[in-house]
DOGU-640471 format. One record per residue (C-alpha): residue in one letter; x, y, z. Coordinates in steps of 0.25 Angstrom, whole numbers, plus 5000, padded with zeros to 4 digits. Each point is the difference from the previous one (the first is absolute). Last residue first. Layout:
// residues N
AXYZ/...
// end
This chain:
// residues 192
R497249845076/T498649944998/P500349954986/A501049905006/V501350014992/A500649904991/P501450044996/H500150064986/Y500549944988/M499650064987/V499549934988/A499750044986/E499349874994/A498750045007/D499950134992/Y498850085006/E499750094988/I499750154998/T499550074987/Y500350144995/G499150104994/A500350125009/D498849975008/M500649865003/I501350075005/R499150105009/W499349875005/A501349945004/L500550125006/D498950015010/T500149855002/E501550015003/E499850115010/H499049925008/A500949995012/Y501050095007/F500450154998/F498750034992/E500550144997/G501149954991/P499049954989/L500849914992/G500550054986/G499150094992/G499349894992/E500750054987/E501349995007/F499849865006/A499549964986/T501250064993/R500949935010/R499449864998/I499749955013/A500649875007/C499549945013/A500249945013/G500150115011/G498850084994/L499149884998/F499150024988/T498650054996/T498949984990/V500449854996/V500249924987/S500449865003/S501149915004/K499749865007/R501049965010/S499250065011/D498849914997/G498750055005/V500150155003/R498550034999/L500250154998/R501450034995/P501350065006/V500749875005/H500750045012/R498949965009/R500049864995/Q501349985008/D500849904991/P500149875008/G501349965008/G501349964993/D500950085010/P500250114989/D498650035001/A499550054986/I499550144996/R499549994986/F500350134992/S499150114996/L500350054986/A499750154995/G499750084988/L499849894989/E499550074987/P501449994993/A499949845002/A501149924995/A501150105005/F499350005014/R500049855002/E501449994994/R500650105010/V499349935011/H500549864997/R501450064998/A499950075014/L499549875006/D501149914994/T500949985012/S498949945008/R499450015014/Y500050155001/W500250065013/G499150065011/D500350075014/D500550134994/D498850024991/L500149984985/F499450104990/L500349974985/V500150124991/V499949984985/D500650104989/G501250015009/K500750145004/T499849995015/A500150115011/R498650064997/V499549865003/G500749995014/H499350145004/N498749954995/R500249875009/G500350095012/E498750074997/P499249875000/I500649945012/G499950125009/V500850135001/N500949955011/E501050115003/P501450044995/L499849934987/R501349934995/V499949954986/T501149904996/T500549954987/V500649865001/G501149964991/E501049975011/P499449925011/L499350075012/E500550065013/P498850015009/L498950104997/D499550105010/A498550015001/G499050114997/N499749924987/G501449954997/V499649974985/V500949894993/V500150014985/V500549884992/E500350004985/V499749884991/D500349964986/A499449874996/G500449864997/E500449965013/Q499650055014/E501049985011/F500150155003/V498550005004/S500149885009/T501350065006/I499250135004/A498949925007/R501049925008/R500750135004/L498750065004/E499749875008/A501450015007/P499850155003/R498649995006/N499850125009/G500050114990/M498649994996/
// end
């Protein structure tokens, strides 16, 4: 967003602290100037805001990894073994196209049910097969992302994840909500 430099640094730090997996960090300035960032961060500066999905597409093009994790600038990873967990999940299941993470309140409040991408949410700490994922809290196998055609840039904001999810499933991949893969995000009222 360009107006949360402290939160962006926290997000980047949580990625660099990952253990047991190689990581690369790409930050997209989607019509926003980027603050000074730590060494090792690749930056992509877009002159105008092209929308969330197209901004993420630019970020994916700047990466090399087999699995891409998306993290919004106001979120961060709770544990240092998330990347290892994700790597192992994808290695164990070649048909797995995407993982949607559980979003937890860093202040200990309840998980927000609206962030669990399934009907009849029930227990947010229960993993399951799903038909969509959360764009700012997920991991996608690069081949699934590419076979699905990437995120629909023309959507600008909202529903881009579901569109790509269905194309990923059409390509023969599965999508799972993984309650053990946790991202912290401050609780936000859904009416914002």
